Structures are given as C-alpha cells and as structure tokens.
C-alpha positions as CSV (number, residue, x, y, z in Angstrom):
1,M,-11.7,-9.5,10.0
2,V,-11.2,-5.8,10.3
3,A,-13.0,-3.2,8.1
4,F,-11.1,-1.9,5.1
5,F,-9.6,1.6,5.7
6,S,-10.2,1.5,9.4
7,K,-7.7,2.2,12.2
8,E,-7.5,-1.5,12.9
9,W,-6.7,-2.3,9.3
10,A,-3.9,0.3,9.2
11,D,-2.5,-1.2,12.4
12,E,-2.4,-4.7,10.8
13,V,-1.0,-3.3,7.6
14,R,1.8,-1.7,9.7
15,E,2.6,-5.2,11.2
16,A,2.6,-6.8,7.7
17,L,4.9,-4.2,6.3
18,E,7.3,-4.5,9.2
19,A,7.3,-8.3,8.8
20,G,8.0,-8.0,5.1
21,P,7.5,-10.7,2.5
22,S,6.7,-14.2,3.5
23,D,9.0,-17.2,3.0
24,E,6.6,-18.3,0.3
25,A,6.9,-15.0,-1.6
26,R,10.7,-15.0,-1.1
27,A,10.9,-18.5,-2.7
28,S,9.2,-17.3,-5.8
29,K,12.0,-14.9,-6.9
30,L,15.8,-15.0,-7.2
31,P,18.0,-14.3,-4.2
32,E,19.4,-11.3,-6.1
33,Y,16.0,-9.7,-6.2
34,W,15.7,-10.0,-2.5
35,D,19.2,-8.6,-2.0
36,F,18.2,-5.5,-3.9
37,Y,14.9,-5.3,-1.9
38,A,16.8,-5.5,1.3
39,L,19.3,-2.9,0.2
40,V,16.6,-0.4,-0.7
41,R,14.5,-1.1,2.4
42,S,17.5,-0.7,4.7
43,S,17.9,3.0,3.8
44,Y,14.4,3.9,2.6
45,Q,13.1,7.2,3.9
46,A,9.9,8.4,2.3
47,S,6.2,8.4,3.0
48,W,3.3,7.1,1.0
49,A,-0.3,8.2,0.9
50,L,-2.2,5.4,-0.7
51,G,-5.7,6.5,-1.5
52,V,-9.1,5.3,-2.6
53,R,-10.8,7.7,-5.0
54,D,-14.3,6.4,-4.7
55,L,-14.6,5.1,-1.1
56,P,-18.1,3.8,-0.5
57,R,-20.3,5.7,1.9
58,K,-20.3,2.6,4.2
59,L,-16.6,3.2,4.7
60,G,-16.6,7.0,5.0
61,G,-17.5,8.1,1.5
62,S,-14.8,10.7,0.9
63,P,-11.3,10.1,-0.5
64,S,-9.2,8.7,2.3
65,Y,-5.5,7.6,2.4
66,L,-3.4,5.0,4.1
67,F,-0.4,7.0,5.2
68,V,2.8,5.0,5.6
69,Q,6.0,6.7,6.8
70,W,9.3,4.7,6.3
71,D,12.6,5.5,8.1
72,G,15.6,3.4,7.7
73,G,13.6,0.3,6.6
74,H,11.0,0.5,9.3
75,V,7.5,1.8,9.4
76,T,7.4,4.7,11.8
77,D,3.8,5.7,11.2
78,C,0.8,3.9,9.5
79,R,-2.6,5.4,9.8
80,I,-5.7,6.5,7.9
81,V,-5.8,10.1,6.8
82,G,-9.3,11.4,6.1
83,P,-10.4,14.1,3.6
84,D,-10.2,16.9,6.2
85,D,-6.8,16.0,7.5
86,P,-3.6,17.5,6.1
87,L,-1.9,15.2,3.6
88,D,1.8,15.6,3.5
89,A,3.6,12.6,1.9
90,T,6.6,12.1,-0.4
91,Y,4.4,10.1,-2.8
92,V,0.6,10.3,-3.2
93,L,-1.0,7.4,-5.1
94,D,-4.6,6.5,-5.5
95,G,-6.8,3.9,-7.1
96,D,-10.4,3.1,-7.6
97,Y,-12.2,1.2,-4.9
98,A,-12.8,-1.8,-7.2
99,D,-9.1,-2.1,-7.8
100,W,-8.4,-2.0,-4.1
101,V,-11.0,-4.8,-3.6
102,A,-9.4,-6.8,-6.4
103,L,-5.9,-6.4,-4.7
104,L,-7.3,-7.5,-1.3
105,S,-9.0,-10.4,-3.1
106,G,-5.8,-11.8,-4.5
107,F,-5.0,-9.7,-7.7
108,D,-1.3,-9.6,-8.1
109,A,0.4,-6.6,-6.6
110,Q,3.0,-6.3,-9.4
111,R,0.2,-6.2,-12.0
112,T,-1.7,-3.7,-9.8
113,V,1.2,-1.3,-10.1
114,M,2.2,-2.3,-13.7
115,Y,-1.4,-1.9,-15.0
116,R,-1.6,1.5,-13.3
117,K,-4.3,0.5,-10.8
118,L,-2.5,2.7,-8.3
119,L,-1.5,5.9,-10.0
120,L,1.2,8.3,-8.7
121,Q,-0.5,11.6,-8.3
122,E,2.3,13.5,-6.5
123,G,6.0,13.0,-6.0
124,D,9.1,12.7,-8.1
125,L,8.4,9.9,-10.6
126,L,12.1,9.0,-11.2
127,E,12.9,8.8,-7.5
128,F,9.7,6.7,-6.9
129,F,10.7,4.2,-9.6
130,K,14.2,3.8,-8.2
131,A,12.5,1.8,-5.4
132,I,9.7,0.3,-7.4
133,Y,10.5,-3.3,-6.4
134,F,10.4,-2.3,-2.8
135,F,7.1,-0.6,-3.3
136,V,5.6,-3.5,-5.2
137,E,6.6,-6.0,-2.5
138,S,5.2,-3.6,0.2
139,V,1.9,-3.5,-1.7
140,A,2.0,-7.3,-1.8
141,C,2.5,-7.4,2.0
142,L,-0.4,-4.9,2.5
143,A,-2.6,-7.1,0.4
144,T,-2.1,-10.0,2.7
145,V,-4.0,-8.2,5.5
146,P,-7.6,-9.5,5.4
147,A,-10.1,-6.7,5.3
148,Q,-13.9,-6.6,5.1
149,A,-14.8,-4.5,2.1
150,P,-18.2,-4.2,0.5
151,D,-18.4,-5.7,-3.0
152,P,-18.0,-2.7,-5.4
153,V,-20.7,-4.2,-7.6
154,L,-23.2,-4.0,-4.8
155,I,-22.5,-0.3,-3.9
C-alpha cells in the first residue's frame, strides 16, 4: 500500500481515473446516468487541485494538492503539488484530513461532495456543477486507491 499524498499514490489515482467506474459501480445506477457521465467525460477539459488543509507532519505537514488535468476525457497529468509549487487549476477544492481519511476508508463519494467535505475554493461554481456527476464519480474512483494514511485521531 502506498502512502497517501505521495507520488506513487498520485500515479495509482491516475490509473484509477483513466479506468473509470467499476462494473459494480455502474450496476448501481441507471444506464442514462452513465450515458450522461460518458458524454461529459468525452469532452471534459479542466483541471482540479484537490487539497488537504491540515496534512499531518508525517505526510509533509503543509497544505498539498493532488493536481489532475483532464483533456478530452483522459487524465493528461496527475501529481502532487506542494505548498511551494505554483498552483494553477481550473477548480481548487480542499477538505480536512479526517474527511480524506474517511473517504479512503469507504465513506461515500457522493456524500463527501454533498455534505461539503470537499469545498470549492476557486473556480466558476456554475461551470463546476455542470459536471458534478462526473466529478463525484471521479472522486469515487480516486477513493478506490488504497493508501496508507495515519489515523487523524492519533495525530
């Protein structure tokens, strides 16, 4: 298992995002939902910076971001951006470390977004929500990547 917010984790997230939702996930929703997902994905061109506000010292300590660049339905870049690196993304979202750990431990991606566990900090809100189902399913794919993360209670 790779460390959370490491280069190796970002590489595995890239693979998971490229693969898309599993057959099991696809079976849980109507075909029309996946048709819309596919339509959005096929032409999606934006970048996300998904951050952790309170990253533990064991994992770097400063706010860091998972940067994901999409172009025509494919991930063209997926890497960790540190606090001293320039951050240029279409949408910047962040969440508390405990909420990230919950997501990686099986908390529902849709609820993570709906309950505002990942907050949009920068970017056009209306444009972002036009592709919200695509974003939620991508977060669900990201959450399938096993990562070693210290328990937030023990930090």
